[in-house]
Backbone of each chain as ProteinMPNN parsed JSONL, in Angstrom:
{"seq_chain_A": "MAVQVIVFGQLTDIMGHNPVTIDSAADTSDLIEQLNQRYPALVNKPYIIAVDKQIVTGHTTLSGNNTVALLPPFAGG", "coords_chain_A": {"N_chain_A": [[101.96, 97.984, 142.788], [104.54, 98.298, 140.169], [104.912, 98.867, 136.721], [106.502, 98.274, 133.666], [106.89, 99.457, 130.745], [107.409, 99.01, 127.234], [108.047, 99.643, 123.81], [107.527, 99.732, 120.425], [108.551, 99.854, 116.763], [106.547, 102.434, 115.222], [105.751, 103.864, 117.303], [107.917, 104.472, 119.155], [108.519, 106.736, 118.014], [106.979, 108.361, 119.685], [107.163, 107.745, 122.344], [110.094, 107.274, 122.67], [113.083, 105.036, 122.62], [113.543, 103.712, 125.581], [112.481, 101.871, 128.398], [109.533, 102.554, 129.705], [108.957, 103.197, 132.889], [105.815, 103.04, 135.025], [104.149, 103.697, 137.839], [102.25, 102.301, 139.163], [99.493, 100.558, 138.262], [96.369, 99.14, 137.731], [95.132, 97.041, 135.881], [95.543, 96.566, 132.31], [93.852, 98.452, 130.919], [93.953, 100.557, 132.443], [96.598, 101.105, 132.71], [96.695, 102.162, 129.957], [95.382, 104.296, 130.223], [96.64, 105.928, 131.568], [99.301, 106.04, 130.121], [98.078, 107.414, 128.048], [97.857, 109.73, 129.004], [100.261, 110.757, 129.472], [101.273, 110.622, 127.132], [100.009, 112.244, 124.946], [99.862, 111.866, 122.005], [99.959, 109.118, 121.75], [97.081, 108.383, 121.609], [94.802, 106.992, 119.892], [96.353, 105.498, 118.295], [97.115, 102.805, 116.356], [97.712, 99.415, 117.931], [98.757, 96.836, 119.219], [98.42, 94.617, 122.312], [100.88, 93.409, 124.466], [101.411, 91.434, 127.32], [103.924, 90.542, 129.393], [104.894, 89.006, 126.791], [102.954, 87.578, 126.34], [100.35, 87.969, 124.0], [97.036, 89.774, 124.639], [94.154, 90.468, 125.416], [91.222, 93.064, 125.991], [90.296, 93.555, 129.175], [93.045, 93.598, 130.842], [94.512, 92.055, 133.484], [96.897, 93.34, 135.887], [99.544, 91.572, 137.51], [101.936, 92.079, 138.771], [105.427, 93.614, 138.65], [105.193, 93.263, 135.924], [106.05, 93.285, 132.531], [104.887, 95.392, 129.792], [104.4, 95.342, 126.521], [103.61, 97.631, 123.837], [102.77, 97.351, 120.816], [102.686, 98.309, 117.35], [101.184, 97.521, 114.503], [102.502, 94.773, 112.667], [105.39, 94.562, 110.32], [107.353, 92.819, 109.055], [109.539, 91.08, 107.328]], "CA_chain_A": [[103.549, 97.51, 141.964], [105.624, 99.112, 139.234], [104.903, 98.243, 135.32], [107.808, 98.219, 132.915], [106.28, 99.256, 129.472], [107.751, 98.8, 126.061], [107.317, 100.072, 122.471], [108.278, 99.343, 119.14], [108.053, 100.829, 115.775], [106.109, 104.026, 115.005], [105.25, 104.107, 118.889], [109.15, 104.87, 119.537], [108.722, 108.004, 117.653], [106.148, 109.084, 120.793], [107.678, 107.128, 123.752], [111.12, 106.699, 122.489], [113.31, 103.264, 122.875], [113.777, 103.124, 126.709], [111.37, 100.923, 128.954], [108.981, 103.776, 130.744], [107.893, 102.519, 134.351], [104.231, 103.075, 135.644], [104.502, 103.411, 139.037], [100.943, 101.664, 139.761], [98.215, 100.012, 137.326], [95.707, 97.723, 138.307], [94.928, 96.615, 134.689], [95.922, 97.19, 131.102], [92.751, 99.686, 130.454], [94.238, 101.93, 133.745], [97.771, 101.518, 132.307], [96.872, 102.759, 128.597], [94.439, 105.283, 130.788], [97.828, 106.654, 132.382], [99.934, 106.189, 129.485], [97.601, 108.178, 127.087], [97.821, 111.492, 129.71], [101.391, 111.437, 129.607], [102.109, 110.805, 125.836], [98.694, 112.239, 124.083], [99.768, 111.164, 120.769], [99.401, 107.813, 121.592], [95.844, 108.105, 121.843], [94.069, 106.329, 118.504], [97.538, 104.632, 117.371], [96.854, 101.478, 116.083], [98.58, 98.821, 118.31], [98.109, 95.386, 120.267], [99.39, 94.529, 123.788], [101.497, 91.873, 125.333], [101.707, 91.251, 128.965], [105.164, 89.682, 129.33], [105.18, 88.334, 125.709], [101.749, 86.804, 125.617], [99.215, 89.037, 123.348], [96.089, 90.115, 125.451], [92.668, 91.745, 124.537], [90.366, 93.287, 126.86], [91.01, 94.623, 130.534], [93.841, 91.724, 131.421], [94.879, 92.498, 135.301], [98.275, 93.095, 135.92], [99.895, 91.074, 138.382], [102.835, 93.143, 139.555], [106.417, 93.308, 137.83], [104.548, 92.792, 134.228], [106.289, 94.135, 131.34], [103.883, 95.55, 129.064], [104.84, 96.036, 125.31], [102.896, 97.865, 122.599], [103.106, 96.845, 119.533], [102.245, 98.545, 116.204], [101.544, 96.634, 113.073], [103.922, 94.155, 112.225], [105.964, 94.578, 109.023], [108.536, 91.553, 108.767], [109.672, 90.71, 105.679]], "C_chain_A": [[103.873, 97.995, 140.15], [105.065, 98.162, 137.911], [106.229, 98.985, 134.504], [106.935, 98.499, 131.352], [107.445, 99.567, 128.177], [107.517, 99.355, 124.882], [108.084, 100.1, 122.023], [107.811, 100.207, 117.87], [107.8, 102.06, 115.723], [105.742, 104.844, 116.525], [106.861, 104.393, 119.343], [109.593, 106.323, 118.973], [107.54, 109.185, 118.66], [107.02, 108.483, 121.954], [109.257, 106.991, 123.8], [111.881, 105.531, 122.515], [113.736, 103.021, 124.192], [112.615, 102.755, 127.04], [110.836, 102.572, 129.918], [108.243, 103.023, 132.018], [106.929, 103.011, 135.03], [104.527, 102.679, 136.913], [103.357, 102.135, 139.494], [99.86, 101.471, 138.741], [97.585, 98.727, 137.462], [95.46, 96.795, 136.918], [95.548, 97.162, 133.549], [95.389, 98.454, 130.836], [93.226, 100.873, 131.536], [95.692, 102.233, 133.211], [97.501, 102.597, 130.875], [96.22, 104.467, 128.964], [95.626, 106.739, 131.224], [98.905, 106.99, 131.152], [99.713, 107.653, 128.166], [97.748, 109.561, 127.497], [98.953, 111.877, 129.378], [101.991, 111.735, 128.113], [100.464, 111.184, 124.839], [98.932, 111.889, 122.649], [99.879, 109.885, 120.603], [98.297, 107.416, 121.329], [95.194, 107.843, 120.147], [95.045, 105.719, 117.537], [96.864, 103.586, 117.359], [98.129, 100.53, 116.799], [97.639, 97.807, 119.027], [99.066, 95.67, 121.315], [99.606, 93.4, 124.12], [101.873, 92.127, 126.634], [102.79, 90.158, 128.992], [105.098, 88.728, 128.034], [103.908, 87.632, 125.178], [100.649, 88.169, 125.012], [97.767, 88.838, 124.114], [95.208, 91.006, 124.858], [91.886, 91.834, 125.756], [91.061, 94.123, 128.114], [92.005, 93.197, 131.111], [94.536, 92.62, 133.132], [96.245, 92.12, 135.4], [98.738, 92.782, 137.5], [101.024, 91.426, 139.428], [104.325, 92.672, 138.489], [106.329, 92.578, 136.299], [105.811, 93.896, 133.156], [105.119, 94.043, 130.383], [104.337, 95.939, 127.51], [103.803, 96.648, 124.642], [103.074, 97.673, 121.537], [102.062, 97.007, 117.941], [101.969, 97.318, 115.445], [102.091, 95.832, 113.028], [104.09, 94.209, 110.709], [107.238, 94.114, 108.878], [108.339, 91.39, 107.773], [110.149, 91.157, 104.613]], "O_chain_A": [[103.123, 97.828, 139.189], [104.827, 96.96, 138.033], [106.751, 100.063, 134.79], [106.327, 97.52, 130.919], [108.302, 100.43, 128.364], [106.335, 99.697, 124.889], [109.217, 100.336, 122.443], [106.919, 101.055, 117.905], [108.635, 102.881, 116.103], [105.538, 106.039, 116.737], [106.705, 104.642, 120.538], [110.61, 106.942, 119.285], [107.337, 110.38, 118.442], [107.699, 109.394, 122.429], [109.76, 106.624, 124.861], [111.067, 104.617, 122.384], [114.433, 102.008, 124.233], [111.644, 103.064, 126.349], [111.539, 103.373, 130.534], [107.17, 102.42, 132.004], [107.405, 103.641, 135.974], [105.043, 101.598, 137.194], [103.732, 101.145, 140.122], [99.313, 102.522, 138.408], [98.06, 97.597, 137.354], [95.697, 95.604, 137.12], [96.124, 98.24, 133.699], [96.084, 99.434, 130.569], [92.83, 102.029, 131.387], [96.079, 103.402, 133.207], [98.068, 103.687, 130.8], [96.434, 105.492, 128.316], [95.484, 107.961, 131.193], [99.382, 108.125, 131.138], [100.508, 108.434, 127.644], [97.778, 110.488, 126.687], [99.113, 113.036, 128.995], [102.803, 112.609, 127.811], [99.954, 110.312, 124.135], [97.891, 111.565, 122.077], [99.911, 109.401, 119.472], [98.147, 106.289, 120.858], [95.268, 108.772, 119.343], [94.811, 105.456, 116.357], [96.037, 103.337, 118.236], [99.296, 100.709, 116.451], [96.442, 97.821, 119.313], [100.019, 96.445, 121.385], [98.808, 92.463, 124.129], [102.642, 93.035, 126.949], [102.545, 89.003, 128.642], [105.276, 87.54, 128.302], [103.734, 87.212, 124.034], [100.325, 89.146, 125.687], [97.362, 87.677, 124.18], [95.377, 91.952, 124.089], [91.82, 90.879, 126.53], [91.957, 94.967, 128.107], [91.644, 92.14, 131.627], [94.868, 93.777, 133.39], [96.739, 91.025, 135.135], [98.435, 93.474, 138.471], [101.02, 91.13, 140.623], [104.339, 91.683, 137.755], [107.038, 91.738, 135.744], [106.152, 95.068, 133.314], [104.481, 93.016, 130.149], [104.672, 97.12, 127.423], [102.759, 96.056, 124.915], [104.2, 98.128, 121.331], [101.161, 96.281, 117.521], [102.468, 96.229, 115.728], [102.829, 96.135, 113.965], [103.168, 93.965, 109.932], [108.177, 94.863, 108.607], [107.264, 91.469, 107.179], [110.011, 90.529, 103.564]]}, "seq_chain_B": "MITERKPKNIFTQGPIAPSFIADSIQKHNTKTNIGGHSIFLGQVRADVIEGNTVKAIEYTAYEEMALEKMHVIREEIFAKYPLVCMHVHHSLGKIAAGEICLFVFTSSAHRKAAIEACNEIVERLKAELPIWGKEVFEDESYQWKENK", "coords_chain_B": {"N_chain_B": [[110.266, 61.087, 112.016], [111.223, 63.938, 113.603], [112.273, 64.853, 116.732], [111.393, 67.35, 119.936], [112.232, 70.144, 119.311], [114.317, 73.099, 119.965], [114.219, 76.737, 120.227], [115.263, 78.499, 117.868], [117.701, 81.038, 116.816], [116.483, 83.196, 114.315], [117.444, 85.563, 113.558], [119.4, 87.968, 112.3], [122.043, 89.933, 111.889], [122.497, 93.05, 109.769], [122.395, 92.803, 106.181], [121.483, 89.395, 104.111], [123.671, 87.536, 102.967], [124.059, 86.853, 99.447], [125.956, 84.635, 99.257], [126.051, 83.166, 101.781], [123.178, 82.182, 101.198], [123.578, 80.167, 99.139], [125.733, 78.7, 100.573], [124.183, 77.729, 102.38], [122.423, 76.07, 100.592], [124.198, 74.062, 99.711], [124.984, 72.552, 101.528], [123.243, 70.9, 101.955], [123.661, 68.696, 100.87], [123.918, 66.377, 101.629], [121.92, 65.211, 102.635], [120.195, 62.712, 101.465], [117.605, 62.242, 101.482], [116.287, 64.156, 100.424], [114.0, 65.574, 98.287], [113.406, 68.265, 96.883], [113.737, 71.335, 96.902], [112.596, 74.307, 98.624], [112.769, 78.244, 98.13], [112.235, 81.089, 99.48], [113.102, 84.437, 99.015], [113.412, 87.367, 100.464], [113.996, 90.833, 99.414], [115.106, 94.017, 99.822], [112.969, 96.593, 98.333], [112.962, 99.757, 95.989], [111.336, 101.776, 96.73], [109.111, 104.302, 95.321], [107.735, 107.157, 96.883], [105.798, 110.138, 96.887], [107.688, 111.148, 94.774], [109.931, 110.333, 96.612], [112.734, 108.112, 96.938], [113.167, 105.241, 98.713], [115.716, 104.473, 100.133], [116.857, 102.225, 102.129], [115.968, 99.905, 104.475], [115.259, 100.181, 108.082], [114.984, 97.757, 110.285], [113.56, 96.327, 113.174], [112.912, 94.399, 116.232], [110.657, 92.822, 118.36], [112.54, 90.804, 119.815], [112.787, 88.655, 121.911], [110.176, 87.885, 122.034], [109.347, 87.416, 119.219], [111.283, 85.326, 118.742], [110.338, 82.987, 120.296], [107.62, 83.216, 119.198], [108.068, 82.458, 116.759], [109.297, 79.734, 117.001], [106.595, 78.428, 117.872], [105.116, 78.529, 115.326], [107.437, 76.873, 113.866], [107.072, 74.675, 115.008], [104.168, 73.948, 114.156], [104.149, 74.025, 111.497], [105.757, 72.081, 111.017], [104.246, 69.643, 111.613], [102.189, 69.713, 110.384], [103.298, 69.523, 107.669], [105.322, 67.503, 105.596], [108.172, 67.723, 106.162], [111.662, 67.785, 105.7], [113.72, 69.527, 106.479], [113.683, 72.799, 107.631], [114.486, 76.498, 107.537], [115.048, 79.691, 108.774], [115.368, 83.021, 108.091], [115.947, 86.227, 109.166], [116.691, 89.699, 108.749], [118.344, 92.361, 110.772], [118.675, 95.846, 111.506], [120.009, 97.975, 109.31], [118.676, 97.733, 105.898], [120.022, 97.743, 102.701], [117.868, 99.216, 99.551], [117.76, 96.537, 97.308], [119.172, 94.475, 98.796], [119.298, 91.434, 100.574], [116.725, 90.433, 102.963], [115.376, 88.746, 104.211], [115.209, 85.194, 104.242], [113.865, 81.671, 103.545], [113.823, 78.688, 103.716], [113.098, 75.991, 102.438], [112.73, 72.09, 102.643], [111.722, 68.9, 101.367], [110.618, 65.376, 100.724], [108.761, 65.372, 98.518], [107.822, 67.816, 95.972], [105.804, 69.76, 96.792], [105.123, 69.254, 99.676], [107.374, 71.249, 100.144], [107.152, 73.449, 99.091], [104.351, 74.481, 99.448], [104.83, 74.845, 102.493], [106.649, 76.561, 102.456], [105.622, 78.689, 101.755], [103.591, 79.382, 103.27], [104.985, 79.922, 105.436], [106.277, 81.992, 105.511], [103.89, 83.912, 104.636], [102.601, 83.534, 107.198], [104.788, 84.446, 108.419], [105.302, 87.113, 108.2], [102.638, 88.302, 109.056], [102.321, 87.762, 111.733], [104.826, 87.791, 113.545], [106.421, 89.987, 115.719], [107.908, 92.476, 114.281], [109.499, 95.186, 112.893], [109.814, 97.737, 110.345], [111.504, 100.66, 109.036], [111.189, 102.5, 106.905], [113.96, 104.308, 105.141], [114.379, 107.044, 103.117], [116.102, 109.009, 100.279], [116.476, 111.279, 101.172], [116.89, 111.003, 103.819], [114.341, 111.517, 105.405], [111.773, 109.43, 106.814], [109.454, 106.573, 106.991], [106.959, 104.571, 108.337], [106.976, 101.418, 107.36], [104.215, 99.547, 106.091], [102.578, 96.107, 106.013], [101.354, 94.308, 102.946]], "CA_chain_B": [[109.798, 62.512, 112.65], [112.293, 64.392, 114.566], [111.68, 65.312, 117.625], [112.346, 68.162, 120.558], [113.574, 71.061, 118.449], [114.846, 74.16, 120.512], [113.755, 77.837, 119.88], [116.049, 78.834, 117.116], [117.898, 82.195, 116.55], [116.402, 83.546, 113.253], [117.624, 87.274, 113.324], [121.048, 88.281, 111.755], [122.522, 91.816, 112.06], [122.848, 93.047, 108.65], [121.619, 91.561, 105.261], [121.659, 88.051, 104.107], [124.516, 87.067, 101.872], [124.036, 85.398, 98.468], [127.026, 83.627, 99.585], [125.143, 82.329, 102.824], [122.149, 81.129, 101.056], [124.714, 79.352, 98.523], [126.268, 77.686, 101.458], [122.846, 76.802, 102.912], [122.236, 74.782, 99.735], [125.196, 73.226, 99.475], [124.798, 71.83, 103.189], [122.104, 69.618, 101.86], [123.771, 67.511, 99.512], [124.497, 64.997, 102.38], [120.432, 64.727, 103.129], [119.98, 62.396, 100.276], [116.203, 61.865, 101.328], [115.4, 65.599, 99.826], [113.546, 65.494, 96.552], [112.617, 69.171, 96.586], [114.069, 72.548, 97.768], [111.793, 75.828, 98.234], [113.236, 78.894, 98.602], [111.767, 82.478, 99.35], [114.213, 85.685, 99.127], [112.689, 88.805, 100.387], [114.794, 92.072, 98.905], [114.251, 95.469, 100.151], [112.447, 97.6, 97.533], [113.272, 101.087, 96.271], [109.677, 102.302, 96.423], [108.945, 105.681, 95.028], [106.617, 107.647, 97.306], [105.884, 111.268, 96.351], [109.062, 111.577, 94.702], [111.122, 110.385, 97.425], [112.939, 107.142, 96.459], [113.212, 104.605, 99.622], [117.345, 103.88, 100.061], [116.765, 101.396, 103.269], [114.858, 99.431, 105.289], [115.692, 99.923, 109.132], [114.42, 96.867, 110.799], [113.903, 95.91, 114.832], [112.247, 93.404, 116.873], [110.8, 92.431, 120.028], [113.377, 89.875, 119.548], [112.422, 87.383, 122.344], [108.681, 87.091, 121.715], [109.38, 86.973, 117.828], [111.564, 83.609, 118.707], [109.407, 82.544, 120.596], [106.219, 82.851, 118.408], [108.587, 81.641, 115.51], [109.391, 78.615, 117.658], [105.553, 77.905, 117.61], [105.178, 78.519, 113.806], [107.958, 76.357, 113.104], [106.337, 73.326, 115.021], [102.89, 73.686, 113.192], [104.561, 73.907, 110.135], [106.564, 70.417, 111.117], [103.521, 69.066, 112.487], [101.219, 69.847, 109.111], [103.872, 69.064, 106.384], [106.382, 66.329, 105.489], [109.03, 68.415, 105.887], [112.942, 66.983, 106.215], [114.221, 70.797, 106.989], [113.46, 74.44, 107.493], [115.336, 77.208, 107.69], [114.048, 80.859, 108.534], [116.536, 83.87, 108.458], [115.286, 87.731, 109.103], [117.484, 90.709, 108.998], [117.976, 93.769, 111.453], [119.069, 96.986, 111.117], [119.643, 98.881, 108.19], [119.108, 96.466, 104.872], [119.912, 98.583, 101.648], [117.551, 98.621, 98.742], [118.436, 95.506, 96.699], [119.974, 93.433, 99.451], [118.562, 90.504, 101.049], [116.326, 90.951, 104.367], [114.59, 87.616, 104.335], [115.22, 84.019, 103.911], [112.992, 81.25, 103.8], [114.296, 77.468, 103.286], [112.425, 74.196, 102.835], [112.914, 71.252, 101.762], [110.746, 67.738, 101.459], [111.043, 64.598, 99.885], [108.888, 65.938, 97.375], [108.107, 69.165, 96.067], [104.509, 69.741, 97.198], [105.057, 70.06, 101.084], [108.266, 72.19, 100.504], [106.337, 74.737, 98.408], [103.224, 75.168, 100.382], [105.279, 74.892, 103.837], [107.562, 78.032, 102.665], [104.712, 80.143, 101.487], [102.943, 79.559, 104.656], [106.058, 80.293, 106.884], [106.213, 83.612, 104.484], [102.38, 84.584, 104.958], [102.401, 83.74, 109.0], [105.85, 85.425, 110.004], [104.786, 88.453, 108.49], [101.451, 88.484, 109.833], [102.607, 87.326, 113.403], [106.285, 87.992, 114.29], [106.59, 91.237, 116.123], [109.222, 92.799, 113.609], [109.211, 96.686, 112.05], [110.65, 98.343, 109.523], [111.554, 102.251, 108.974], [111.741, 102.906, 105.454], [114.398, 105.153, 104.812], [114.304, 107.542, 102.357], [117.463, 109.217, 100.103], [117.131, 112.952, 101.759], [117.032, 110.848, 105.387], [113.471, 111.263, 106.051], [111.428, 108.332, 106.919], [107.985, 106.418, 107.092], [107.373, 102.904, 108.881], [106.752, 100.226, 106.818], [103.288, 98.577, 106.35], [102.392, 94.999, 105.366], [100.313, 94.744, 102.633]], "C_chain_B": [[111.107, 63.1, 113.728], [111.629, 64.968, 115.342], [112.132, 66.547, 118.863], [113.093, 69.339, 119.712], [113.537, 72.586, 119.821], [114.767, 75.413, 119.745], [115.41, 78.145, 119.071], [116.478, 80.459, 116.519], [117.385, 82.331, 114.809], [117.126, 85.099, 112.585], [119.819, 87.322, 113.107], [120.951, 89.798, 111.614], [122.571, 92.381, 110.38], [121.817, 92.243, 107.065], [122.194, 90.453, 105.028], [122.466, 88.076, 102.785], [124.312, 86.297, 100.751], [124.786, 84.186, 98.891], [126.519, 82.504, 100.738], [123.82, 81.605, 102.126], [123.196, 80.268, 100.051], [124.969, 77.937, 99.425], [124.839, 76.822, 102.161], [122.142, 75.814, 101.901], [123.0, 73.554, 99.682], [125.616, 72.304, 100.538], [124.024, 70.756, 102.838], [122.387, 68.843, 101.111], [124.023, 66.158, 100.38], [122.924, 64.265, 102.774], [119.916, 64.395, 101.633], [118.559, 62.393, 100.549], [115.493, 63.015, 101.052], [115.168, 65.317, 98.718], [113.63, 66.955, 95.986], [113.002, 70.234, 97.229], [112.36, 73.651, 97.41], [112.216, 77.028, 98.744], [112.65, 80.123, 98.754], [112.976, 83.959, 100.277], [113.157, 86.796, 99.128], [113.921, 90.263, 99.836], [114.085, 93.301, 99.139], [114.237, 96.396, 98.858], [112.517, 99.082, 97.418], [111.831, 101.907, 95.932], [109.849, 103.603, 96.284], [107.841, 105.896, 95.438], [106.818, 109.233, 97.558], [107.131, 111.679, 95.788], [110.446, 111.315, 95.289], [111.209, 108.95, 97.294], [113.504, 106.053, 98.053], [114.851, 103.857, 99.217], [117.896, 102.506, 100.877], [115.961, 101.177, 103.644], [115.38, 99.331, 106.737], [114.97, 98.828, 109.625], [114.905, 96.372, 112.581], [112.822, 95.01, 115.124], [111.921, 93.277, 117.674], [111.313, 91.263, 119.961], [112.796, 88.608, 120.394], [110.732, 86.847, 122.25], [108.846, 86.815, 120.131], [110.296, 85.469, 117.846], [110.78, 82.972, 119.471], [108.046, 82.067, 119.922], [106.678, 81.852, 116.948], [108.812, 80.214, 115.87], [107.928, 77.795, 117.451], [105.006, 77.604, 116.177], [105.439, 77.425, 113.565], [107.523, 74.588, 113.471], [105.018, 72.893, 114.504], [103.235, 73.231, 112.228], [104.976, 72.21, 109.966], [105.296, 69.823, 111.413], [102.072, 68.632, 111.023], [101.94, 69.57, 107.691], [105.062, 68.298, 106.422], [107.666, 66.832, 105.631], [110.719, 67.423, 106.418], [113.297, 68.405, 106.911], [113.546, 72.237, 106.845], [114.013, 75.412, 108.044], [114.875, 78.833, 107.642], [115.363, 82.116, 108.952], [116.034, 85.115, 108.053], [116.49, 88.587, 109.301], [117.244, 91.59, 109.922], [118.703, 94.658, 111.174], [118.781, 97.413, 109.809], [120.429, 98.016, 106.802], [118.89, 98.095, 103.759], [119.1, 98.319, 100.363], [118.434, 97.589, 97.717], [119.05, 94.226, 97.821], [118.754, 92.549, 99.988], [118.049, 90.152, 102.636], [115.459, 89.617, 104.896], [114.603, 85.987, 103.608], [114.792, 82.795, 104.219], [113.658, 79.999, 103.251], [113.457, 76.111, 103.71], [112.743, 73.12, 102.15], [112.256, 69.672, 102.466], [111.262, 66.479, 100.451], [110.537, 65.047, 98.359], [108.328, 67.288, 97.602], [106.781, 70.06, 96.753], [104.313, 70.91, 98.569], [106.224, 71.051, 101.251], [107.624, 73.564, 100.084], [105.512, 75.261, 99.192], [103.693, 75.603, 101.759], [105.752, 76.74, 103.703], [106.966, 78.893, 102.7], [103.929, 80.306, 102.565], [103.661, 80.159, 105.757], [106.049, 81.788, 106.513], [105.136, 84.314, 105.188], [102.419, 84.528, 106.416], [103.817, 84.667, 109.563], [105.686, 86.85, 109.719], [103.859, 89.099, 108.669], [101.643, 88.136, 111.623], [103.817, 87.735, 113.988], [106.371, 89.475, 114.018], [107.874, 91.966, 115.572], [108.511, 94.266, 112.638], [110.207, 96.988, 111.219], [110.451, 99.888, 109.014], [112.251, 102.223, 107.585], [112.17, 104.176, 105.164], [114.872, 106.028, 103.518], [115.885, 108.287, 101.951], [117.347, 110.554, 100.872], [116.492, 112.333, 103.404], [116.079, 110.799, 105.776], [112.675, 109.938, 106.019], [109.944, 107.784, 107.116], [108.191, 104.833, 107.708], [106.381, 102.244, 107.803], [105.181, 99.578, 106.883], [103.116, 97.423, 105.605], [101.182, 95.123, 104.609], [99.883, 92.762, 101.974]], "O_chain_B": [[111.728, 62.387, 114.517], [110.587, 65.561, 115.064], [113.339, 66.783, 118.808], [114.307, 69.399, 119.516], [112.495, 72.811, 120.437], [115.197, 75.349, 118.594], [116.487, 78.013, 119.653], [115.652, 81.058, 115.831], [117.929, 81.546, 114.033], [117.222, 85.491, 111.422], [120.864, 86.889, 113.593], [120.032, 90.56, 111.315], [122.834, 91.346, 109.767], [120.89, 91.433, 107.053], [123.297, 90.234, 105.529], [122.034, 88.536, 101.727], [124.352, 85.075, 100.896], [124.374, 83.026, 98.888], [126.583, 81.282, 100.606], [123.479, 80.495, 102.535], [123.675, 79.404, 100.785], [124.662, 76.76, 99.235], [124.654, 75.618, 102.34], [121.408, 74.903, 102.285], [122.612, 72.387, 99.627], [126.474, 71.431, 100.41], [124.152, 69.687, 103.434], [121.521, 68.171, 100.552], [124.282, 65.068, 99.869], [122.774, 63.092, 103.117], [119.437, 65.186, 100.82], [118.033, 62.629, 99.462], [114.291, 63.092, 101.308], [116.034, 64.794, 98.017], [113.884, 67.075, 94.787], [112.599, 70.217, 98.392], [111.517, 73.696, 96.514], [112.1, 77.069, 99.969], [112.415, 80.424, 97.583], [113.362, 84.233, 101.413], [112.344, 87.103, 98.256], [114.946, 90.092, 100.496], [112.936, 93.616, 98.831], [115.266, 96.881, 98.389], [112.24, 99.773, 98.399], [111.527, 102.512, 94.904], [110.662, 104.176, 97.01], [106.859, 105.336, 94.951], [107.743, 109.654, 98.251], [107.69, 112.624, 96.345], [111.558, 111.694, 94.921], [110.171, 108.305, 97.439], [114.619, 106.457, 98.384], [115.099, 103.022, 98.348], [118.892, 101.85, 100.575], [114.962, 101.876, 103.474], [116.07, 98.319, 106.861], [113.825, 99.027, 109.221], [116.017, 96.161, 113.065], [111.887, 94.858, 114.338], [112.798, 93.573, 118.485], [110.448, 90.392, 120.054], [112.371, 87.629, 119.78], [110.278, 85.71, 122.376], [108.335, 85.741, 119.814], [110.017, 84.581, 117.04], [110.511, 81.932, 118.868], [107.51, 80.963, 120.018], [106.057, 80.982, 116.336], [108.501, 79.407, 114.993], [107.959, 76.671, 116.951], [104.499, 76.513, 115.917], [104.579, 76.646, 113.156], [107.575, 73.618, 112.715], [104.72, 71.703, 114.398], [102.836, 72.127, 111.857], [104.628, 71.398, 109.109], [105.791, 68.699, 111.496], [101.358, 67.643, 110.863], [101.259, 69.409, 106.678], [105.833, 68.489, 107.362], [108.459, 66.118, 105.017], [110.773, 66.59, 107.322], [113.106, 68.364, 108.127], [112.924, 72.578, 105.839], [114.111, 75.289, 109.265], [114.382, 79.264, 106.6], [116.101, 82.044, 109.935], [115.687, 85.304, 106.887], [117.342, 88.147, 110.074], [116.056, 91.83, 110.139], [119.625, 94.318, 110.433], [117.698, 97.315, 109.231], [121.597, 97.727, 106.539], [118.124, 99.052, 103.871], [119.412, 97.254, 99.831], [119.599, 97.828, 97.401], [119.302, 93.1, 97.391], [117.562, 92.836, 99.884], [118.84, 89.667, 103.445], [114.942, 89.626, 106.013], [114.029, 85.737, 102.548], [115.24, 82.464, 105.317], [114.158, 80.214, 102.147], [113.262, 75.495, 104.757], [113.053, 73.251, 100.966], [112.28, 69.358, 103.656], [112.128, 66.61, 99.585], [111.241, 65.133, 97.352], [108.241, 67.888, 98.673], [107.075, 71.157, 97.23], [103.915, 72.06, 98.752], [106.256, 71.709, 102.29], [107.655, 74.587, 100.768], [105.714, 76.369, 99.69], [103.145, 76.575, 102.28], [105.439, 77.716, 104.385], [107.246, 79.896, 103.356], [103.554, 81.449, 102.826], [103.187, 80.736, 106.735], [105.791, 82.656, 107.347], [105.309, 85.117, 106.105], [102.246, 85.623, 106.951], [103.949, 85.307, 110.606], [105.834, 87.724, 110.573], [103.881, 90.324, 108.55], [100.826, 88.449, 112.49], [103.709, 88.075, 115.166], [106.398, 90.101, 112.959], [108.848, 92.073, 116.317], [107.472, 94.347, 111.983], [111.355, 96.558, 111.34], [109.348, 100.28, 108.634], [113.42, 102.007, 107.265], [111.394, 105.107, 104.947], [115.839, 105.574, 102.907], [116.785, 108.3, 102.791], [118.458, 110.926, 101.251], [115.761, 113.048, 104.091], [116.088, 110.061, 106.761], [112.969, 109.246, 105.044], [109.145, 108.664, 107.438], [109.187, 104.115, 107.611], [105.229, 102.591, 107.544], [104.975, 99.02, 107.961], [103.471, 97.536, 104.432], [100.176, 95.696, 105.026], [98.791, 92.502, 101.469]]}, "name": "protein", "num_of_chains": 2, "seq": "MAVQVIVFGQLTDIMGHNPVTIDSAADTSDLIEQLNQRYPALVNKPYIIAVDKQIVTGHTTLSGNNTVALLPPFAGGMITERKPKNIFTQGPIAPSFIADSIQKHNTKTNIGGHSIFLGQVRADVIEGNTVKAIEYTAYEEMALEKMHVIREEIFAKYPLVCMHVHHSLGKIAAGEICLFVFTSSAHRKAAIEACNEIVERLKAELPIWGKEVFEDESYQWKENK"}
């Protein structure tokens, strides 16, 4: 099942502003591995992961048609 | 206690005008159960980094997620403090140094609740809302803002 990936802040310098589609990823770890191969500059960048707007930790299963957002440190205010 | 609040939009494209803030204060003159207001205003600072001066901050956000999270913060703050009302406005887009980019406004019967709630909202929104700022320098180079 395809996964849409969106990024913000400094990560747009690496992945741009448009959503990136990954054809198939079983969980967030699998997804990040694929993204790291495609965008080596992403490796070791600080960010947290949100699946469908909920912040997740660890290996989170992707059930299909998820939107995964990579969120670098927040800087509002 | 007011019930069921719907998620409010906190985002404004461009800077927050001082006249908007004044109008917002004016609008509270009918709420005579209020005895104290607390206001926090964030202003874009012209930091100098290695001889290069910040001329603007360009704000972006994961808007849907930020509004959902702000709704949770709003509910928690109302549950914690006896507030009469709370207003939060955050800029998006390019805000020049010296302009206002954040406006947090709380009101209560007695000062303490308004002051403490206002402070807590500012701290929480800086830590919890998915908002980013690109600090644009006078020579058009940039760096990503980090909250301290």
